[in-house]
Structure formats: C-alpha cells, structure tokens
GUDRENSE-972578 format. One record per residue: residue in one letter; x, y negated, z of N, C-alpha, C in turn. Coordinates in steps of 0.1 Angstrom, whole numbers, plus 5000, padded with zeros to 4 digits. Layout:
aXYZXYZXYZ;...
This chain:
x426005917583425206047583425306077598;x424406077604424206087621423706247622;x424306317635424106417638423706397654;x422906507657422406527672423806597680;x423806587692424906647699424606817699;x423706867696423307017693424207037679;x423806977670424506997655425906967656;x426406857663427806857665428706967674;x428307017684428607117691428407257680;x427407247672427407357664428507377653;x428307237647429807237636431107287643;x431507217656432607257662432807407664;x431607457666431907617666431907697653;x431507627642431607667629433207667625;x433607567629435307537624436207627633;x435707657647436607747652436207867648;x435207917641435008047637435508067626;x435907987618436807977606438407997608;x438607937621440107937624440408107633;x439208147638439508267647439608407635;x438208397630437908527620438808507609;x439408637607440108657594439308727580;x438308797587437808887576436408777571;x436708757556435708677551434108707554;x434108837553432508877556432108847568;x432808877579432708827591432408687593;x433208597588432908457587431708427584;x431008487573429808437562428708477574;x429008607581428008637590427808557602;x428908497608429008427619428408297618;x428708227606428208087601426708107600;x426208207594424808217592423808237606;x424708297614424108327629424108177636;x425008097636425408007641424307887635;x424307887623423207787616421807817619;x421507957620420307987622419407957636;x420507987647420407967661420407797663;x421107717658421207577660419807507656;x419207567642418007517635416807587643;x416907707647415707777652415007837641;x415707877632415107927621414808087621;x413608127612413108257616414208357606;x414108317593414908397587416208297577;x417108397577418308317567419008387557;x419708327546420608417540421408347531;x422308377528423408307517423308407503;x423308347494423208427481424308397472;x424908457462425908407453425308457440;x425908357432425408377418426508447408;x426508577406427408657401427608637388;x426508587381426308567364425108497360;x425408407354424108317351423108377344;x423108487337422108587332421608687340;x422108697353421608777363421008707375;x420408757381419508717394420608697407;x420408617415421608597427421308727436;x422608757442422508867448422808807463;x422008897474422208837489423508887492;x424208807500425608837503425608877519;x424908797528424508787542423208747546;x422608797555421008797559420708807569;x419908747576419208767589417808807587;x417008917592415808917592415408967579;x416208977570416009007554416809117552;x416109207545417409327540418109287529;x419709347530420409297521420109387505;x420009317497419709347481419509237473;x419109297461418909187450417509127453;x417208997450416108907455414508997449;x415009057438413609107435413409217440;x414009277447413809367456413309327472;x413709207472413309147484412009057489;x410809117495409609027493409708917502;x408708807499408608707510409608597506;x410408587497411508487491410808397478;x410908267478410408207468411908207458;x411708247445412708257433413008107431;x411908027429412007907423412807817431;x412707817445413507727455414907757451;x415407897453416807917452417207917438;x416407937425417107877415417207747412;x416507667418416307527417417407467422;x417907527433418907447441420307507435;x420407617430421707687420422007587408;x420507567401420707487387421107347390;x420207307399420507127399421507087409;x422107207417423407187427422807067435;x421407047441421106967448420007047459;x420206997472419407077483417807037479;x417207157488415707127488415207137503;x414207047506413607057520412007017519;x411407117524410007127526409607157537;x408807047544408207097557407107177559;x406407197547405307287548404907327535;x405807437532405707497517404307527509;x403507577518401907627516401407497510;x401707357515401007247511401807177501;x403107207499404107137489403607117475;x403407017468402607037456403507107447;x404907107449405807157441405707327441;x405007377451405307527455403607587453;x402907497451401307547451401107667441;x400607777446400307877436401307987436;x402507977442403408067443403108157451;x403108267447402508417457403308447468;x404908417466405408457478405408387488;x405008227485405008137496403408147504;x402508177493401308197495401008307508;x401308427501401208577504401708577519;x403208527521403808557531404008427540;x403208327539402808227546404208157551;x405008147542406308047543406107897545;x406507837555406107717559407407607559;x408207597568409207517567410707597560;x411007517548412307577541413207477539;x414507487540415707407538416807517529;x417007467519418007517510419007447504;x420407477508421507387501422207487491;x422807407482423907477472425107497480;x426107627475427207647477428007587466;x428807497466429807437454431407457458;x432007497447433107507448433507447432;x434307337439434807237425433707207416;x432507157422431307117418430707227408;x431107347410430407467401429607527414;x428307547411427307607419427707757419;x427907807431428407967431427308037444;x426507957448425208037455424607927462;x423907987474423007887480422707957493;x422607847504422307877518420907837519;x419907937526418407927524418007977543;x417207877547416707927561415107897558;x414407967564413007917564412307947577;x411207937577410207977590408607987588;x408208097589406708147587405608087599;x406508057611405708007620405407847622;x406607767620406707617621406207547611;x405907467611406007357600406607217605;x407107157596408007047601409207077609;x409707187608410907257619412007167610;x412307157598413307107593413306947588;x414606887589414506747585415606687575;x415706577574416806497564418106577572;x418306547583419506587593419806717590;x418706817590419006947587419806977574;x419506897564419806927553421306857551;x421506777559423006717561424006837569;x423306867579424006977586424307087578;x423207127572423407267564424407267550;x424407117546425307097537426907127540;x427107067554428707077560428707237560;x427807317566427907427567428007517556;x427207477545427507517533428807527526;x429607427528430807387524431607477529;x431607517542432507587550432207737542;x430907787544430507897535431207947524;x431207817515431807837501433407867503;x433907807509435407847510435707997515;x434708047524434808147530434508267519;x433408227510432808327500433908327488;x434408227487435308217477436608317481;x437008317494438108407497437808527496;x436308567500435808697500435808767486;x435208647475435308707462436508737456;x437708667460438908667455439408797462;x439008827475439908937479439109067475;x438009077470437209147466437909187452;x438209087444438709127431440009187432;x440709127442442209187445442109357448;x441209347456440909497462440609587449;x439709537440439209627430440409637420;x441309517420442709557410443409637414;x443509627429444709717435444309867434;x442809887437442410037434442610087422;x442509987412442610027397444110047395;x444909977401446310017400446910137407;x446210167418446510277427446110397418;x444810397413444510507404445310527393;x445910427385446710427374448010507377;x448310447391449910487393449710627400;x448610677408448110837410448210907395;x447610837390447110927376448310937367;x449110847362450210837356451510847360;x451810877375453010907382453611047374;x454111047364454311177358455711257366;x456711177370457811227379457711157394;x457711217403457811157416458811037416;x458610927419459010797421459210707413;x459310757398459310687387457810667383;x457510517384456010457380456010377369;x455110417359454810357348454110417337;x453410337327452510417317452810367303;x454110287305454310207292454610317282;x454710307268454910387257456510427261;x457010327264458810347264458810467276;x458310427286458610537296457710667295;x456610647287455910787286456910897276;x457610807267458710867258459810957266;x460210877279461210917285460411047294;x459411047299458611137304458811277297;x458111257286458211367277459411437273;x460711367273461811437271462411487283;x462011437297462411487309461711607311;x460211627307459811747307460311867300;x460911817286461411917281462811977284;x463611867290464811877295465111957308;x464311927318464111967331464412107333;x463612197324463812357329465112407323;x465912327314467212377310468212357319;x469412427318470612427324471812327319;x471212257309472412207301472612057306;x473712017307473911867313473111777304;x472911667314472311537307473011397308;x473111317298473711227301472911107299;x472611057312471610947315472410787313;x471610717302472310597298471110487302;x471610367308470810257312471410157319;x470610027318471409927324471109957339;x472009867348472009887361470509847364;x470109917377468609897381467709947377;x467910037364466710097356466410217362;x467010287373466310407379467110537376;x468310527372468910637366469010787374;x469310717387469310827398467910867401;x466910797401465410847402465210957392;x465510917379465411027368466111167372;x467411147375468411277378467611347390;x467211287401466511357410465111417404;x464311337395463211387392463411527382;x464511517374464811637365465211747375;x465911707387466311827393465011887401;x464211797406462811837412461711927404;x462111917390461311977381461912077375;x463212137379463912217375463812367379;x464212477373464212597382464912597393;x466012507395466812487409466412397419;x465012357417464612257428464512297441;x464912427446464912467461466212467465;x467512437456468612397457469012267459;x470412277462470712117466470612037455;x470711907458470911797449471811677453;x472911687448473911557455474311477442;x474511337448475011247438476011187444;x477111147433478311067438478810957428;x478810827435479110717430480410717425;x481010717412482310757407483010597407;x482310467409482910357404483810317417;x485010247412485810207423486210267435;x486510417431486610487442488310527439;x489310537448490910587444490510717439;x491510717427491810887424491711007434;x492710947442492611097449491511137462;x490911017466489711037471488811077465;x488411027453487311097444487811267439;x489011297437489111417434488911497449;x489011457459488811527472487411527474;x486511427471485111447471484311517464;x484911537451484311637440484711797444;x486011787445486711957445487012007459;x486911907470487311947483489111947485;x489211977496490811987499491212077512;x492212107512492512237524493312127535;x493512167548494012117558495312087555;x496111967556497411927552497711897539;x496711897530496911867515497611727514;x497411607523497511487520497511417536;x498111307535498111247550496611207554;x496111257565494711247570494011367567;x494511457561493811587560493911677568;x493111657581493411697593492511827593;x491611887584490811997584490512017569;x490012147567489612187554488212127550;x488212077539486712017535486212067520;x485112137522484612147508484112047501;x484412067487484211947479482311937476;x481711847469480511797466479911907458;x480911937448480612057437480312187442;x481012217453480912347459479712337468;x479512227473478312207482476912227474;x476912157463475912177455475612327447;x476512407450476312547443474912597441;x474412637428473212667427472112557421;x472612417427471512307424472112217415;x472112077416472211997406473411877413;x474511827402475211737407475111627397;x474711477405474811387394476211307396;x476911287385478111177386477711047380;x477310957389477110837388478010727384;x477910677373478910577364480110667364;x479810777357480710867353482010817344;x481610677336482510637329483910577338;x483510557349484610497356485710597361;x485310757359486310837365487510807357;x488710817365490010797361490410897351;x491310887340491610967330492211067332;x493111077342493711217348492711307353;x491911227360491011327370489911397358;x489811327347488811377337489211517332;x490111537331491011677328490411767337;x490511747348490011877359488311887357;x487711767357486211787355486011857341;x486611837332486511907319486712057323;x487612097327487812227331486712307339;x485912227348485112267354484112297346;x483512197336482112197329482612347318;x483912337317483912457305483712597310;x484512647325484712747332483912767344;x483412647347482612687361483412697372;x484712647373485712667383486412567388;x486412557402487212447409488212497418;x489012397420490312427428490412307438;x490412307453490612237459491912157461;x492112037465493411967465494012037474;x495412047470496212147479496312297480;x495112347471495012487472495212557460;x495412697459495712747448494712857443;x493612857454492612967453491612877442;x491312977430490312907422488713007426;x487812907426486612957430485412887417;x484513007419483312977407482312947414;x481712827408480312757413479412747401;x478512747402477212717392476312627397;x476912487388476212347393475612307381;x474512277377474212177367474312017369;x475211977358476011837358474811757350;x474511627360473811537351474911407354;x475111337344476211217345475011097340;x475410967346475010847344475710727343;x475510677334476310517330475710397326;x476010287330475410157324476510107315;x477410197312478810147303478610217288;x478910167278479110217264480410317266;x480210437268481010547267481710587254;x481010547242481810557230482810467230;x482510327234483410237233484710277241;x484610337253485410387261486410517255;x485610587246486110697239487210607228;x486410517219487310487212488410387216;x488610327229489510287234490810357243;x490510487243491210577247491210597264;x490410527270489910537284488810657289;x488410717279487410817283487710937271;x487811067278488011167268486911217259;x487211227248486111227236485511387239;x486511477244485911617246485111627258;x485211557268484611527283483311467277;x483211367268481811287264481111397256;x481611477250480511557242480011687250;x480911727264480511807271479511727281;x479411637283478511547291477211527283;x477611497271476211437262475711587255;x475411657258474511787253473311747253;x472511687262471511627264471611467268;x470611397262470811257265469511177268;x469411097277468310987280468810857280;x467910777273468110617273467310557284;x467510517294466210447303466110297297;x464810257293464510147287464510037300;x465109937298465209807307464109767311;x463709707321462109667326461509557316;x462409467308461709377301461309447288;x461309557286461009617274459709707279;x459309717292458409757294457309707307;x457109577302456309477312455109537314;x454509617308453309687312452909767324;x454709787328454609877338454709787353;x455009647350455109587361454109577373;x452909567369451909567379451809707386;x451909797381451909937388453209947397;x454309887392455609917402455509807415;x454609687411454709577419453809647431;x453009707428451709747438452609887446;x453209957439454110067445455210027456;x456109907453456709857463456009767474;x454809697469454009657478453809717491;x453209817488453009937494454009987503;x455110027498456110077505456909967513;x457209847511457609757520456409667531;x455509707529454209647539454509757549;x454609897546454709987554456009987562;x457309957555458209957564458409827572;x457809737568457809587575456809597588;x455909687585454909687595453909617597;x453709517584452409407585451309487578;x450109417580449009477575449009467559;x448409567553448309567537447909437533;x448909407523448309287514448309307502;x447609207493447509227478448609137471;x448209137460448909047451448008987439;x448208847436447208767429447508817413;x446408777403446608797389447808677384;x447708567393449008487386450308527391;x450208547403451808617407452308747400;x451208847392451608937384452008897370;x451408777365451708737352453208667352;x453408577365454508547366456008627365;x455508767373456408867372456608937359;x455408947348455708997337456408887327;x456408737333457108687319458608677323;x458908717332460408717340461208827332;x462508787328463508877319464108977327;x464008997342464309087349466009147345;x466709067347468309127344468809227354;x468009237365468509337376467609457374;x466409457365465609577363464909597372;x464409747377463409747388464009727401;x465609757401466009707415465609557420;x465609477408465509317412464009317416;x463209387409461709367411461709417427;x462109517431461709577442462209467453;x463409407449463809297461463109187462;x462409137449461409017449460209077456;x459709197456458609197462458809247474;x459909277480460209297495460309167502;x460809067494461208937500459708877501;x458908887490457508837492456908887502;x456709027506456009077518456309007528;x457608977531458308917543457708777542;x457708707534457708557532456308547531;x455308627526454008547526453208537536;x452608407538452008377551450608447553;x450108497543448808527545448608707541;x447408737535447208867532447008877514;x447608787508447808797495449208727489;x449908787482451208717476450508637463;x450908527464450708437452451908387447;x451708327434452908287426454008207438;x453308147447454508067456455408147467;x454908277465455408387472456708457465;x456608427451457608487443458808417441;x459908447444461208397441461908447432;x462308407421463008477409464408397406;x465408467403466608407403466708387388;x466808257382466508237369468308197364;x469108227371470408197368471108297355;x470608407358470708497350469508577342;x468708507333467608587332467408617317;x468308637313468608697299469008577288;x469008457293469208357283470808277283;x471908397290473208357293473608447299;x475108467297475808587305475708727299;x475108787306475008947300474508967285;x473408897285472908907270473108767262;x473408777250473708637242472908667229;x472708547223471808577209472808517198;x472608567188473508517177472808397170;x473408337160472908197153472608107162;x471408017159471107917167470507967182;x471207987193470908057204469607987211;x469607867214468507827219466907867209;x467207827198465907877190465508017190;x466308097190466608237189465708267204;x466408217214465808277227464408197229;x464108117224462808057222461808157216;x462108207206461308307196461308437206;x462208477212462308597219461408597229;x461408477236460408457249458908457242;x458808377233457408357224456808527220;x458008597217457408747213456908807225;x457608797237457308867252456008817254;x455808657254454308637259453408707248;x453408687236452608747226452108887232;x453308947235452909087239452209107252;x452509027262451809027271450308977273;x450108907261448708847260448008937248;x448909067246448009147233447709047221;x448608957218448508887204447408787205;x447008747219445708607219446708507219;x446608427209447108297205446908197215;x445808207218445408097226445508107240;x445708217244446108237259447608237259;x448408277248449808267247450108077248;x449308017240449507877241449507817255;x448407857261448207837274449407847285;x449707987285450908007294452107947287;x452607927275453707867270453707727273;x452507657276452407507276452607427266;x452607477251453007397240451607367233;x451707287221450607257213450307407203;x449207397199448907507188449807487177;x450107357169451107367160452307407161;x452907367173454407447174454307577177;x453107627183453407767183453107817172;x452207797163451907857147453307827142;x454007717143455307727135456207817139;x456207837153457207937158456808067152;x455708117153455508257149455708247132;x455308167125455608167110457008187109;x458008097118459408157116459708277119;x459208357131459708467137459208577125;x458008557117457708647108458408627095;x459408517092459908507082461408557086;x461608567100462908637107462808797108;x461608847106461308977106460909007120;x460608917127460508967142458908977143;x458809137151457509147151456609077158;x455709027154454708937164453208997165;
C-alpha cells in the first residue's frame, strides 16, 4: 500500500489530532476536515448506523446539514447502504456515468461525479461510513484515495466508538442523577430500594416525635446520617445536633463529655466546661455505639432520660435540659442485657422507637445511585474533571458483598476517582477487598458452608438480573445444567429465587 507524501503527512496529522484532542466530537470533525482538505473533496460526512431497521444518522458533516439522510438532499442512499451492509468500500470516478448508479435521481439531479465511501468497522461490525464526493470534478478519487480513507475511517471508528460510549454513559448518569434527585427522601441518604423506602417511611413518621429512637445496623450503614436526617426533619431542626462516639472512651472522660465538669473536679480540669447534653438543649443528641457505655455511667444516663436532669462532674447543682436522645449501635444490645453488661431499664428507655438500617448487600439496587453520589462528591473534592462509570464497573460493584457497607463503597469510589487514568471508571479501576466479603469471618453459614455460600451468591446474581437465568449464567460463568441444578436445590431448601 503506497501513499503520496501529502497522504503520509495527512495521516500523521490525523494521528496527532487523536493524541491532542480529548473530545470525541471534536476529533471526528477534525478528521473529516483533514480528509476533505487532503482529497480536495467538495462535501463529506460521517454516518452512524444506530439500528439496522433505521436510516443512518449524520454524525459530522461539511457542506451538508446535519440531520437524517432522508432530510438531506443530494446524497445517494444506495452507496451508503451498500457500504454499510457489505463492509466494502465504493469508488466511482463519475457516478453519473457509472452503470451501478444510472437512473438514481439524487446523483442525476445534483450532478454528483466523484464519490469515495468506506465503512467504519468495529471488531468486523459495520457501525457507519465515511463519505466524500465532488460535483465539480470527475476522476478526483483513486484506489489510493480508498486506501487513505480506510485508514482515516479506522481512526474515526475508534473516536466514534468512544463518543457513543460516552453518550451512553452521560445518558446513564443523567438517569441516575434524576433518580437521585427524585428519590433522595432525606438529605444525604441515597437509595430507591424497597428496604430503604421502608426506612424512609418510618423516619417520616418518627421525626416529628420527641421520643427516643434506637438505630441499629452494621458498621458503615449510615446510622449517623439517619440520625441527622431525623433531626433535620423534626420540629427542633433549628436547634443544635450533637453526636458522641461512646466506644473505647474512658468512663471519667465520657462522663465529662456528656455532663460537663466544674473547675478542679479532677486533675486537668482547669476550667468549668459544659457537657454536650447541655449544649444540645432544645435539639437532638446522638449516642453513637451506646452499647459501649460503661455500666456505672448507664445509671446516670438513665436518670437523665427519666427526669431530664444533668449534674456536672464535681458539681452539686442539678440543671434541667430538654434534649431528644437518639442512640445507635452495631451490637446486639439484647444479648448485652442478658449477659448483664447493659441495663435492661436503660435499654427500654432508649428503644421506644427503633430503626433497623439494612446492610448494603440487601439493597444492591441502590449501588448505582450511591456510586454516582460518591463519584460527584469525590471528583469535586479531588479537583478532577467530571468522570463517569461504566456498566461493567457497576455490575462488579453490585456483585460484591460489601462487609463495610456504604462506607466501604465510598472508599472504593474515592480510590477509583484518584486512580482512574481517563474520564470513565471501568472495572479495572475498581479495587475490592475480597478478604472479608461475607464468606468468612463476620458472617458464617451453617451446614455445608461452601455449597450454602454458593447458593447465596447465586441468589444475589439472580436478583441482580431480575431472574434472567441466561444473564445469570453468563455472569457466573457456569454451565446451564449446573445453574439449574443449583436453582432446584435452592427451591428445595426454601431459598427464594
């Protein structure tokens, strides 16, 4: 395949354009400009075949209005159709005299002479065509023209594939953004799943009340977010919200944080300090990991819940405060009551109303919305240009078990934003920790553990594919017979599929 020096220089310019330009649409337009200038063509355009049953659509054009071909005069449909269907180029030095196109009105009426058209191929599939013509000169294009255009078309196919993928990604992200905006029932809590919708319904009924709420859920499920959302939708939303993590804090320090202390009450108490409960007067206070409060301090907390009274460390004065108490824990407080490490009366004082926050593995439908939410958050924090996320990456996220729940998902997305080399997070940018993904450690299965774990995983994949067994088979990479055998066993075991 030989090229003139002009063609070689042009192809070099094409490759440099691909390296310099990031916007796919701009690349396509630049490629068309370069090709037309090199070939001295009068008109040119790129078309894409969106669907075999529909007409090709103009993507980029010069001296032709963008639109559907049926709305564009002076172009021969048969040439375009033939190139796309046959995947072979067409060259005619004078279309008006070419026996293949005699009698075609578009060529006769508009005096089309020289035509060169080559297919845009992606993995041997025809996704469009690159067309140039002239109504002024005949014999303008040669076999060398076709060879040159074929190379330009291969570059254009890459850019076009990128453009189409990016458009689908933008459409997908717009959809998720709309869903996110529509269904974000409480600020900061993202999701549309049935499990989360039930929580929203309970929160909307509990928020106007003054009663305590016990919020239960695994670590990372967003218990503090729920508490803040309850406060923000309560009558005391204009008053303070305070939260205190009660785990692994020495008893004397925890008492001081809650109730305050007077100057000289203990070594290091150089000045009088109000406790958080007093600072939260009129508002809401969250006891995070309430199950870890030492047993001796629980009695003082119980008195506050009963009487609304506090007494600072080292002080004899009793003060009244009006604070709504919310408590959160990832531990089974009933078990702690049974073993004597948590007061039963305090438990019932805290558990007037209760919320059980579902783990992420039980609401995988929410993962795309959450991923988009964290994607936007961390691209803004990192200062990077907006990036998207591929469908394959989302599928990977939905198949993972998420032992760290929403907090772990945010960490994964934040890491992917930093490590993503381009403008789209794909599955290669997703790094998951499979050392504790629900098959060992924190959760165990009775009986034949491996077989049971496999069935649990199959159940999740079937849920993800909406019961489509063919799609589940593809994702699981197992034979149809093996999958159907597992499904039969699951039905016999009473596992919902």
